[in-house]
All heavy atoms as TSV, in Angstrom:
chain	resi	resn	atom	element	x	y	z
A	1	MET	N	N	0.852	-1.193	0.000
A	1	MET	CA	C	0.037	0.051	-0.039
A	1	MET	C	C	0.892	1.251	-0.037
A	1	MET	O	O	1.793	1.419	0.776
A	1	MET	CB	C	-0.839	-0.001	1.221
A	1	MET	CG	C	-1.777	1.147	1.353
A	1	MET	SD	S	-3.021	0.785	2.593
A	1	MET	CE	C	-3.108	2.419	3.335
A	2	MET	N	N	0.610	2.134	-0.924
A	2	MET	CA	C	1.426	3.290	-1.037
A	2	MET	C	C	0.711	4.532	-0.305
A	2	MET	O	O	-0.584	4.746	-0.541
A	2	MET	CB	C	1.681	3.733	-2.504
A	2	MET	CG	C	2.529	4.873	-2.749
A	2	MET	SD	S	2.603	5.286	-4.420
A	2	MET	CE	C	4.318	4.771	-4.646
A	3	VAL	N	N	1.448	5.197	0.502
A	3	VAL	CA	C	0.818	6.405	1.227
A	3	VAL	C	C	1.517	7.658	0.614
A	3	VAL	O	O	2.659	7.784	0.554
A	3	VAL	CB	C	1.141	6.285	2.768
A	3	VAL	CG1	C	0.617	7.517	3.469
A	3	VAL	CG2	C	0.466	5.024	3.299
A	4	GLU	N	N	0.645	8.568	0.307
A	4	GLU	CA	C	1.128	9.872	-0.208
A	4	GLU	C	C	1.550	10.799	0.920
A	4	GLU	O	O	0.874	10.950	1.882
A	4	GLU	CB	C	-0.085	10.481	-1.060
A	4	GLU	CG	C	0.462	11.681	-1.913
A	4	GLU	CD	C	-0.750	12.139	-2.791
A	4	GLU	OE1	O	-1.825	11.677	-2.659
A	4	GLU	OE2	O	-0.440	12.857	-3.734
A	5	LYS	N	N	2.678	11.429	0.756
A	5	LYS	CA	C	3.109	12.356	1.755
A	5	LYS	C	C	2.239	13.693	1.632
A	5	LYS	O	O	1.923	14.051	0.659
A	5	LYS	CB	C	4.628	12.717	1.521
A	5	LYS	CG	C	5.441	11.563	1.707
A	5	LYS	CD	C	7.025	12.049	1.421
A	5	LYS	CE	C	7.892	10.887	1.581
A	5	LYS	NZ	N	9.313	11.327	1.269
A	6	PRO	N	N	1.984	14.380	2.907
A	6	PRO	CA	C	1.169	15.380	2.925
A	6	PRO	C	C	1.665	16.651	2.068
A	6	PRO	O	O	0.813	17.272	1.485
A	6	PRO	CB	C	1.220	15.869	4.407
A	6	PRO	CG	C	1.566	14.638	5.107
A	6	PRO	CD	C	2.411	13.810	4.147
A	7	ASP	N	N	2.928	16.800	1.858
A	7	ASP	CA	C	3.462	17.902	1.106
A	7	ASP	C	C	3.356	17.626	-0.420
A	7	ASP	O	O	3.554	18.447	-1.285
A	7	ASP	CB	C	4.920	18.287	1.419
A	7	ASP	CG	C	5.886	17.128	1.244
A	7	ASP	OD1	O	5.502	15.986	1.620
A	7	ASP	OD2	O	6.962	17.336	0.652
A	8	SER	N	N	2.835	16.528	-0.836
A	8	SER	CA	C	2.777	16.141	-2.238
A	8	SER	C	C	1.232	16.049	-2.651
A	8	SER	O	O	0.977	15.633	-3.707
A	8	SER	CB	C	3.543	14.880	-2.561
A	8	SER	OG	O	2.863	13.851	-1.881
A	9	PHE	N	N	0.333	16.369	-1.770
A	9	PHE	CA	C	-1.044	16.361	-2.098
A	9	PHE	C	C	-1.319	17.239	-3.312
A	9	PHE	O	O	-0.900	18.450	-3.311
A	9	PHE	CB	C	-1.979	16.694	-0.947
A	9	PHE	CG	C	-2.103	15.728	0.120
A	9	PHE	CD1	C	-2.378	16.073	1.414
A	9	PHE	CD2	C	-1.841	14.328	-0.085
A	9	PHE	CE1	C	-2.474	15.204	2.378
A	9	PHE	CE2	C	-1.907	13.436	0.830
A	9	PHE	CZ	C	-2.140	13.821	2.157
A	10	SER	N	N	-2.123	16.850	-4.208
A	10	SER	CA	C	-2.523	17.662	-5.397
A	10	SER	C	C	-3.313	18.730	-5.153
A	10	SER	O	O	-3.426	19.809	-5.820
A	10	SER	CB	C	-3.032	16.778	-6.543
A	10	SER	OG	O	-4.204	16.137	-6.090
A	11	HIS	N	N	-4.217	18.675	-4.071
A	11	HIS	CA	C	-5.205	19.721	-3.710
A	11	HIS	C	C	-4.533	20.865	-2.861
A	11	HIS	O	O	-5.149	21.836	-2.629
A	11	HIS	CB	C	-6.388	19.159	-3.023
A	11	HIS	CG	C	-6.055	18.580	-1.708
A	11	HIS	ND1	N	-5.590	17.401	-1.475
A	11	HIS	CD2	C	-6.187	19.128	-0.399
A	11	HIS	CE1	C	-5.470	17.229	-0.100
A	11	HIS	NE2	N	-5.773	18.320	0.448
A	12	ALA	N	N	-3.256	20.676	-2.422
A	12	ALA	CA	C	-2.666	21.742	-1.673
A	12	ALA	C	C	-2.338	22.914	-2.559
A	12	ALA	O	O	-1.819	22.764	-3.626
A	12	ALA	CB	C	-1.385	21.190	-1.002
A	13	SER	N	N	-2.653	24.111	-2.056
A	13	SER	CA	C	-2.411	25.351	-2.881
A	13	SER	C	C	-0.899	25.612	-2.764
A	13	SER	O	O	-0.307	25.609	-1.706
A	13	SER	CB	C	-3.211	26.478	-2.309
A	13	SER	OG	O	-2.984	26.702	-1.010
A	14	PRO	N	N	-0.287	26.001	-3.874
A	14	PRO	CA	C	1.111	26.314	-3.885
A	14	PRO	C	C	1.369	27.576	-3.148
A	14	PRO	O	O	0.412	28.484	-3.201
A	14	PRO	CB	C	1.487	26.525	-5.415
A	14	PRO	CG	C	0.169	26.810	-6.045
A	14	PRO	CD	C	-0.905	26.106	-5.208
A	15	GLN	N	N	2.487	27.673	-2.460
A	15	GLN	CA	C	2.752	28.978	-1.742
A	15	GLN	C	C	3.207	30.053	-2.780
A	15	GLN	O	O	3.787	29.766	-3.794
A	15	GLN	CB	C	3.877	28.822	-0.901
A	15	GLN	CG	C	3.513	27.948	0.441
A	15	GLN	CD	C	4.419	28.019	1.503
A	15	GLN	OE1	O	5.391	28.517	1.481
A	15	GLN	NE2	N	4.005	27.444	2.657
A	16	ARG	N	N	2.622	31.282	-2.479
A	16	ARG	CA	C	2.889	32.333	-3.480
A	16	ARG	C	C	3.608	33.440	-2.790
A	16	ARG	O	O	3.626	33.549	-1.534
A	16	ARG	CB	C	1.540	32.932	-4.027
A	16	ARG	CG	C	0.803	31.950	-4.809
A	16	ARG	CD	C	-0.472	32.528	-5.176
A	16	ARG	NE	N	-1.450	32.408	-3.951
A	16	ARG	CZ	C	-2.648	32.493	-3.956
A	16	ARG	NH1	N	-3.302	32.683	-5.101
A	16	ARG	NH2	N	-3.395	32.362	-2.862
A	17	GLU	N	N	4.400	34.264	-3.536
A	17	GLU	CA	C	4.920	35.490	-3.009
A	17	GLU	C	C	3.794	36.472	-2.788
A	17	GLU	O	O	2.902	36.569	-3.460
A	17	GLU	CB	C	5.994	36.025	-3.995
A	17	GLU	CG	C	7.278	35.211	-4.057
A	17	GLU	CD	C	7.988	35.204	-2.827
A	17	GLU	OE1	O	8.194	36.265	-2.172
A	17	GLU	OE2	O	8.497	34.128	-2.533
A	18	PRO	N	N	3.890	37.214	-1.621
A	18	PRO	CA	C	2.844	38.254	-1.317
A	18	PRO	C	C	2.817	39.323	-2.416
A	18	PRO	O	O	3.816	39.718	-2.944
A	18	PRO	CB	C	3.215	38.801	0.017
A	18	PRO	CG	C	4.382	38.047	0.524
A	18	PRO	CD	C	4.832	37.219	-0.638
A	19	THR	N	N	1.517	39.667	-2.747
A	19	THR	CA	C	1.380	40.708	-3.725
A	19	THR	C	C	1.358	42.063	-2.966
A	19	THR	O	O	1.266	42.075	-1.806
A	19	THR	CB	C	0.070	40.545	-4.606
A	19	THR	OG1	O	-1.012	40.573	-3.674
A	19	THR	CG2	C	0.110	39.199	-5.293
A	20	ALA	N	N	1.258	43.150	-3.748
A	20	ALA	CA	C	1.183	44.436	-3.111
A	20	ALA	C	C	0.006	44.640	-2.322
A	20	ALA	O	O	-0.014	45.366	-1.212
A	20	ALA	CB	C	1.283	45.597	-4.156
A	21	GLU	N	N	-1.124	43.977	-2.628
A	21	GLU	CA	C	-2.440	44.070	-1.894
A	21	GLU	C	C	-2.449	43.171	-0.636
A	21	GLU	O	O	-3.221	43.379	0.162
A	21	GLU	CB	C	-3.654	43.772	-2.762
A	21	GLU	CG	C	-3.686	44.476	-3.988
A	21	GLU	CD	C	-2.882	43.701	-5.090
A	21	GLU	OE1	O	-2.947	42.516	-5.281
A	21	GLU	OE2	O	-2.254	44.437	-5.862
A	22	MET	N	N	-1.626	42.248	-0.561
A	22	MET	CA	C	-1.606	41.183	0.526
A	22	MET	C	C	-0.819	41.702	1.707
A	22	MET	O	O	0.362	42.006	1.568
A	22	MET	CB	C	-1.017	39.823	-0.061
A	22	MET	CG	C	-1.391	38.673	0.749
A	22	MET	SD	S	-0.707	37.191	0.076
A	22	MET	CE	C	-1.586	36.927	-1.484
A	23	ARG	N	N	-1.440	41.668	2.736
A	23	ARG	CA	C	-0.706	41.994	4.186
A	23	ARG	C	C	0.090	40.821	4.605
A	23	ARG	O	O	-0.374	39.672	4.546
A	23	ARG	CB	C	-1.694	42.464	5.191
A	23	ARG	CG	C	-2.346	43.781	4.923
A	23	ARG	CD	C	-3.341	44.177	5.951
A	23	ARG	NE	N	-3.005	43.728	7.331
A	23	ARG	CZ	C	-3.818	43.743	8.357
A	23	ARG	NH1	N	-5.012	44.090	8.178
A	23	ARG	NH2	N	-3.444	43.371	9.531
A	24	VAL	N	N	1.271	41.073	5.030
A	24	VAL	CA	C	2.134	40.052	5.649
A	24	VAL	C	C	2.307	40.421	7.095
A	24	VAL	O	O	2.824	41.447	7.448
A	24	VAL	CB	C	3.391	39.800	4.912
A	24	VAL	CG1	C	4.273	38.710	5.611
A	24	VAL	CG2	C	3.252	39.481	3.450
A	25	LEU	N	N	1.944	39.541	8.037
A	25	LEU	CA	C	2.141	39.834	9.439
A	25	LEU	C	C	3.217	38.840	9.974
A	25	LEU	O	O	3.117	37.679	9.685
A	25	LEU	CB	C	0.847	39.592	10.213
A	25	LEU	CG	C	-0.360	40.386	9.767
A	25	LEU	CD1	C	-1.766	39.937	10.450
A	25	LEU	CD2	C	-0.138	41.925	9.975
A	26	GLU	N	N	3.960	39.320	10.873
A	26	GLU	CA	C	5.028	38.450	11.545
A	26	GLU	C	C	4.345	37.735	12.662
A	26	GLU	O	O	3.677	38.385	13.495
A	26	GLU	CB	C	6.207	39.302	12.029
A	26	GLU	CG	C	6.959	39.913	10.939
A	26	GLU	CD	C	7.748	38.916	10.057
A	26	GLU	OE1	O	8.093	37.775	10.533
A	26	GLU	OE2	O	7.789	39.040	8.809
A	27	SER	N	N	4.586	36.517	12.784
A	27	SER	CA	C	4.070	35.713	13.979
A	27	SER	C	C	4.474	36.372	15.297
A	27	SER	O	O	3.739	36.346	16.271
A	27	SER	CB	C	4.249	34.240	13.853
A	27	SER	OG	O	5.697	34.002	13.901
A	28	ALA	N	N	5.673	36.812	15.342
A	28	ALA	CA	C	6.177	37.369	16.653
A	28	ALA	C	C	5.395	38.511	17.025
A	28	ALA	O	O	5.096	38.740	18.290
A	28	ALA	CB	C	7.701	37.751	16.436
A	29	ASP	N	N	4.821	39.390	16.043
A	29	ASP	CA	C	4.013	40.481	16.374
A	29	ASP	C	C	2.622	40.005	16.831
A	29	ASP	O	O	2.052	40.703	17.658
A	29	ASP	CB	C	3.956	41.439	15.071
A	29	ASP	CG	C	5.205	42.027	14.657
A	29	ASP	OD1	O	6.139	42.211	15.566
A	29	ASP	OD2	O	5.301	42.419	13.449
A	30	ILE	N	N	2.136	38.929	16.282
A	30	ILE	CA	C	0.823	38.563	16.706
A	30	ILE	C	C	0.892	37.794	18.035
A	30	ILE	O	O	-0.029	38.110	19.038
A	30	ILE	CB	C	0.252	37.506	15.666
A	30	ILE	CG1	C	0.101	38.254	14.314
A	30	ILE	CG2	C	-1.060	36.933	16.140
A	30	ILE	CD1	C	-0.123	37.286	13.222
A	31	PHE	N	N	1.813	36.975	18.263
A	31	PHE	CA	C	1.974	36.211	19.449
A	31	PHE	C	C	2.533	36.905	20.686
A	31	PHE	O	O	2.271	36.659	21.907
A	31	PHE	CB	C	2.787	34.825	19.247
A	31	PHE	CG	C	1.986	33.804	18.679
A	31	PHE	CD1	C	1.925	33.703	17.247
A	31	PHE	CD2	C	1.209	32.810	19.293
A	31	PHE	CE1	C	1.191	32.735	16.549
A	31	PHE	CE2	C	0.448	31.929	18.670
A	31	PHE	CZ	C	0.527	31.857	17.281
A	32	ARG	N	N	3.462	37.939	20.392
A	32	ARG	CA	C	4.063	38.835	21.499
A	32	ARG	C	C	4.694	37.977	22.606
A	32	ARG	O	O	4.440	38.279	23.778
A	32	ARG	CB	C	3.092	39.774	21.926
A	32	ARG	CG	C	2.557	40.764	20.988
A	32	ARG	CD	C	1.710	41.772	21.663
A	32	ARG	NE	N	0.686	42.335	20.660
A	32	ARG	CZ	C	-0.336	43.008	21.073
A	32	ARG	NH1	N	-0.586	43.277	22.335
A	32	ARG	NH2	N	-1.246	43.523	20.079
A	33	GLY	N	N	5.443	36.944	22.206
A	33	GLY	CA	C	6.083	36.151	23.315
A	33	GLY	C	C	5.203	35.000	23.743
A	33	GLY	O	O	5.816	34.079	24.431
A	34	ALA	N	N	3.960	34.890	23.494
A	34	ALA	CA	C	3.062	33.800	23.908
A	34	ALA	C	C	3.238	32.651	22.943
A	34	ALA	O	O	3.729	32.902	21.842
A	34	ALA	CB	C	1.683	34.226	24.045
A	35	THR	N	N	2.868	31.444	23.290
A	35	THR	CA	C	2.864	30.240	22.391
A	35	THR	C	C	1.479	29.994	21.908
A	35	THR	O	O	1.323	29.026	21.144
A	35	THR	CB	C	3.555	29.059	23.036
A	35	THR	OG1	O	2.834	28.720	24.232
A	35	THR	CG2	C	4.969	29.305	23.310
A	36	GLU	N	N	0.445	30.683	22.398
A	36	GLU	CA	C	-0.933	30.423	22.136
A	36	GLU	C	C	-1.700	31.733	22.126
A	36	GLU	O	O	-1.565	32.469	23.035
A	36	GLU	CB	C	-1.563	29.354	23.161
A	36	GLU	CG	C	-2.810	28.792	22.764
A	36	GLU	CD	C	-3.186	27.655	23.812
A	36	GLU	OE1	O	-2.350	26.684	23.946
A	36	GLU	OE2	O	-4.237	27.742	24.303
A	37	ILE	N	N	-2.612	31.844	21.143
A	37	ILE	CA	C	-3.523	32.894	21.045
A	37	ILE	C	C	-4.940	32.477	20.722
A	37	ILE	O	O	-5.006	31.473	20.192
A	37	ILE	CB	C	-3.109	34.150	20.163
A	37	ILE	CG1	C	-3.029	33.522	18.637
A	37	ILE	CG2	C	-1.703	34.639	20.533
A	37	ILE	CD1	C	-2.718	34.494	17.641
A	38	MET	N	N	-5.887	33.336	21.032
A	38	MET	CA	C	-7.301	33.079	20.559
A	38	MET	C	C	-7.589	34.048	19.507
A	38	MET	O	O	-7.241	35.287	19.619
A	38	MET	CB	C	-8.197	33.196	21.810
A	38	MET	CG	C	-7.819	32.362	22.887
A	38	MET	SD	S	-7.803	30.614	22.596
A	38	MET	CE	C	-9.409	30.141	22.909
A	39	ILE	N	N	-8.306	33.557	18.408
A	39	ILE	CA	C	-8.735	34.440	17.313
A	39	ILE	C	C	-10.217	34.287	17.130
A	39	ILE	O	O	-10.774	33.139	17.032
A	39	ILE	CB	C	-8.100	34.009	16.026
A	39	ILE	CG1	C	-6.523	34.024	16.133
A	39	ILE	CG2	C	-8.620	34.786	14.846
A	39	ILE	CD1	C	-5.831	33.493	15.030
A	40	ARG	N	N	-11.002	35.396	17.171
A	40	ARG	CA	C	-12.406	35.248	16.898
A	40	ARG	C	C	-12.591	35.584	15.349
A	40	ARG	O	O	-12.218	36.663	14.902
A	40	ARG	CB	C	-13.168	36.341	17.754
A	40	ARG	CG	C	-14.731	36.162	17.636
A	40	ARG	CD	C	-15.526	37.248	18.341
A	40	ARG	NE	N	-14.887	37.849	19.537
A	40	ARG	CZ	C	-14.878	37.347	20.792
A	40	ARG	NH1	N	-15.492	36.154	20.994
A	40	ARG	NH2	N	-14.317	37.822	21.833
A	41	HIS	N	N	-13.305	34.744	14.669
A	41	HIS	CA	C	-13.657	34.871	13.272
A	41	HIS	C	C	-15.156	34.526	13.139
A	41	HIS	O	O	-15.566	33.420	13.393
A	41	HIS	CB	C	-12.773	33.907	12.498
A	41	HIS	CG	C	-13.187	33.938	10.982
A	41	HIS	ND1	N	-12.914	34.934	10.241
A	41	HIS	CD2	C	-13.688	32.983	10.266
A	41	HIS	CE1	C	-13.341	34.757	9.008
A	41	HIS	NE2	N	-13.909	33.520	9.038
A	42	ASP	N	N	-15.880	35.503	12.668
A	42	ASP	CA	C	-17.273	35.291	12.329
A	42	ASP	C	C	-18.013	34.732	13.573
A	42	ASP	O	O	-18.830	33.817	13.475
A	42	ASP	CB	C	-17.411	34.399	11.073
A	42	ASP	CG	C	-18.765	34.480	10.461
A	42	ASP	OD1	O	-19.392	35.619	10.588
A	42	ASP	OD2	O	-19.152	33.542	9.642
A	43	GLY	N	N	-17.640	35.276	14.802
A	43	GLY	CA	C	-18.375	34.821	15.952
A	43	GLY	C	C	-17.842	33.557	16.669
A	43	GLY	O	O	-18.399	33.117	17.718
A	44	VAL	N	N	-16.926	32.810	15.966
A	44	VAL	CA	C	-16.298	31.695	16.476
A	44	VAL	C	C	-14.944	31.903	16.976
A	44	VAL	O	O	-14.188	32.550	16.268
A	44	VAL	CB	C	-16.335	30.449	15.421
A	44	VAL	CG1	C	-15.828	29.241	15.897
A	44	VAL	CG2	C	-17.851	30.284	14.889
A	45	VAL	N	N	-14.673	31.330	18.073
A	45	VAL	CA	C	-13.269	31.501	18.677
A	45	VAL	C	C	-12.348	30.330	18.302
A	45	VAL	O	O	-12.737	29.166	18.544
A	45	VAL	CB	C	-13.354	31.678	20.231
A	45	VAL	CG1	C	-11.870	31.826	20.790
A	45	VAL	CG2	C	-14.161	32.849	20.486
A	46	TYR	N	N	-11.277	30.640	17.696
A	46	TYR	CA	C	-10.278	29.607	17.349
A	46	TYR	C	C	-9.042	29.760	18.208
A	46	TYR	O	O	-8.749	30.841	18.673
A	46	TYR	CB	C	-9.905	29.756	15.881
A	46	TYR	CG	C	-11.005	29.506	14.918
A	46	TYR	CD1	C	-11.938	30.432	14.654
A	46	TYR	CD2	C	-11.112	28.247	14.253
A	46	TYR	CE1	C	-12.931	30.237	13.694
A	46	TYR	CE2	C	-12.071	27.995	13.437
A	46	TYR	CZ	C	-13.014	28.975	13.170
A	46	TYR	OH	O	-14.048	28.797	12.205
A	47	ARG	N	N	-8.274	28.699	18.449
A	47	ARG	CA	C	-6.987	28.727	19.157
A	47	ARG	C	C	-5.854	28.509	18.158
A	47	ARG	O	O	-5.859	27.487	17.450
A	47	ARG	CB	C	-7.009	27.621	20.194
A	47	ARG	CG	C	-5.789	27.639	21.025
A	47	ARG	CD	C	-5.813	26.611	22.182
A	47	ARG	NE	N	-5.555	25.272	21.509
A	47	ARG	CZ	C	-5.522	24.158	22.251
A	47	ARG	NH1	N	-5.530	24.190	23.392
A	47	ARG	NH2	N	-5.218	23.083	21.504
A	48	MET	N	N	-4.927	29.348	18.071
A	48	MET	CA	C	-3.721	29.139	17.286
A	48	MET	C	C	-2.481	28.896	18.212
A	48	MET	O	O	-2.367	29.750	19.225
A	48	MET	CB	C	-3.475	30.344	16.419
A	48	MET	CG	C	-2.236	30.094	15.391
A	48	MET	SD	S	-1.862	31.428	14.386
A	48	MET	CE	C	-3.247	31.163	13.197
A	49	LYS	N	N	-1.791	27.952	18.057
A	49	LYS	CA	C	-0.661	27.504	18.881
A	49	LYS	C	C	0.638	27.296	18.062
A	49	LYS	O	O	0.617	26.884	16.993
A	49	LYS	CB	C	-1.013	26.247	19.560
A	49	LYS	CG	C	-0.095	25.664	20.507
A	49	LYS	CD	C	-0.586	24.437	21.235
A	49	LYS	CE	C	0.393	23.899	22.208
A	49	LYS	NZ	N	-0.018	22.724	22.864
A	50	ILE	N	N	1.791	27.688	18.661
A	50	ILE	CA	C	3.099	27.410	18.174
A	50	ILE	C	C	3.540	26.087	18.688
A	50	ILE	O	O	3.593	25.933	20.005
A	50	ILE	CB	C	4.139	28.533	18.353
A	50	ILE	CG1	C	3.629	29.856	17.786
A	50	ILE	CG2	C	5.460	28.104	17.789
A	50	ILE	CD1	C	4.451	31.017	18.170
A	51	THR	N	N	3.861	25.114	18.010
A	51	THR	CA	C	4.337	23.809	18.491
A	51	THR	C	C	5.780	23.865	18.887
A	51	THR	O	O	6.526	24.896	18.597
A	51	THR	CB	C	4.159	22.668	17.529
A	51	THR	OG1	O	5.046	23.013	16.332
A	51	THR	CG2	C	2.729	22.606	16.846
A	52	ARG	N	N	6.248	22.889	19.539
A	52	ARG	CA	C	7.658	22.751	19.989
A	52	ARG	C	C	8.537	22.801	18.674
A	52	ARG	O	O	9.762	23.193	18.830
A	52	ARG	CB	C	7.969	21.456	20.736
A	52	ARG	CG	C	7.486	21.585	22.128
A	52	ARG	CD	C	7.884	20.344	23.029
A	52	ARG	NE	N	6.760	19.951	23.815
A	52	ARG	CZ	C	6.251	18.861	23.921
A	52	ARG	NH1	N	6.679	17.800	23.325
A	52	ARG	NH2	N	5.181	18.566	24.815
A	53	GLN	N	N	8.023	22.283	17.559
A	53	GLN	CA	C	8.819	22.234	16.333
A	53	GLN	C	C	8.744	23.603	15.564
A	53	GLN	O	O	9.321	23.710	14.543
A	53	GLN	CB	C	8.378	21.180	15.389
A	53	GLN	CG	C	8.723	19.743	15.875
A	53	GLN	CD	C	7.692	19.309	17.074
A	53	GLN	OE1	O	6.556	19.788	17.021
A	53	GLN	NE2	N	8.106	18.469	17.927
A	54	GLY	N	N	7.945	24.566	16.184
A	54	GLY	CA	C	7.874	25.933	15.639
A	54	GLY	C	C	6.825	26.066	14.409
A	54	GLY	O	O	6.798	26.958	13.713
A	55	LYS	N	N	6.007	25.019	14.400
A	55	LYS	CA	C	4.800	25.083	13.351
A	55	LYS	C	C	3.539	25.693	14.052
A	55	LYS	O	O	3.519	25.717	15.240
A	55	LYS	CB	C	4.642	23.762	12.871
A	55	LYS	CG	C	5.743	23.129	12.182
A	55	LYS	CD	C	5.517	21.815	11.537
A	55	LYS	CE	C	6.841	21.337	10.891
A	55	LYS	NZ	N	6.708	20.648	9.685
A	56	LEU	N	N	2.647	26.069	13.259
A	56	LEU	CA	C	1.400	26.687	13.750
A	56	LEU	C	C	0.270	25.669	13.568
A	56	LEU	O	O	0.163	24.978	12.537
A	56	LEU	CB	C	1.003	27.937	12.981
A	56	LEU	CG	C	2.053	29.099	13.130
A	56	LEU	CD1	C	1.540	30.219	12.141
A	56	LEU	CD2	C	2.056	29.578	14.519
A	57	ILE	N	N	-0.550	25.568	14.624
A	57	ILE	CA	C	-1.766	24.733	14.499
A	57	ILE	C	C	-2.925	25.621	14.911
A	57	ILE	O	O	-2.857	26.416	15.797
A	57	ILE	CB	C	-1.654	23.652	15.647
A	57	ILE	CG1	C	-0.519	22.676	15.241
A	57	ILE	CG2	C	-2.954	22.828	15.700
A	57	ILE	CD1	C	-0.302	21.581	16.308
A	58	LEU	N	N	-3.939	25.525	14.151
A	58	LEU	CA	C	-5.195	26.234	14.336
A	58	LEU	C	C	-6.357	25.393	14.632
A	58	LEU	O	O	-6.653	24.414	13.888
A	58	LEU	CB	C	-5.564	27.150	13.062
A	58	LEU	CG	C	-6.815	28.003	13.224
A	58	LEU	CD1	C	-6.645	29.008	14.298
A	58	LEU	CD2	C	-7.189	28.608	11.743
A	59	ASN	N	N	-6.969	25.480	15.736
A	59	ASN	CA	C	-8.083	24.549	16.208
A	59	ASN	C	C	-9.284	25.328	16.466
A	59	ASN	O	O	-9.183	26.552	17.020
A	59	ASN	CB	C	-7.716	23.770	17.549
A	59	ASN	CG	C	-6.616	22.839	17.329
A	59	ASN	OD1	O	-6.543	22.079	16.365
A	59	ASN	ND2	N	-5.767	22.705	18.247
A	60	LYS	N	N	-10.485	24.763	16.175
A	60	LYS	CA	C	-11.678	25.381	16.421
A	60	LYS	C	C	-12.091	25.149	17.920
A	60	LYS	O	O	-11.805	24.177	18.567
A	60	LYS	CB	C	-12.822	24.722	15.520
A	60	LYS	CG	C	-14.078	25.556	15.495
A	60	LYS	CD	C	-14.861	25.043	14.400
A	60	LYS	CE	C	-16.135	25.906	14.208
A	60	LYS	NZ	N	-16.975	25.474	13.195
């Protein structure tokens, strides 16, 4: 059985360079030294966390 690696999924959108209209925020500015923040979007609160490996996880 062959398992496809997550970074080779065909439905994943390719990373693009930011355009002039696109805002780029630094995670350090958003987290301000914390490893976890809460984000309210459309009335729903999400939790964004920095993992030990330095990756971001967003949970509902």
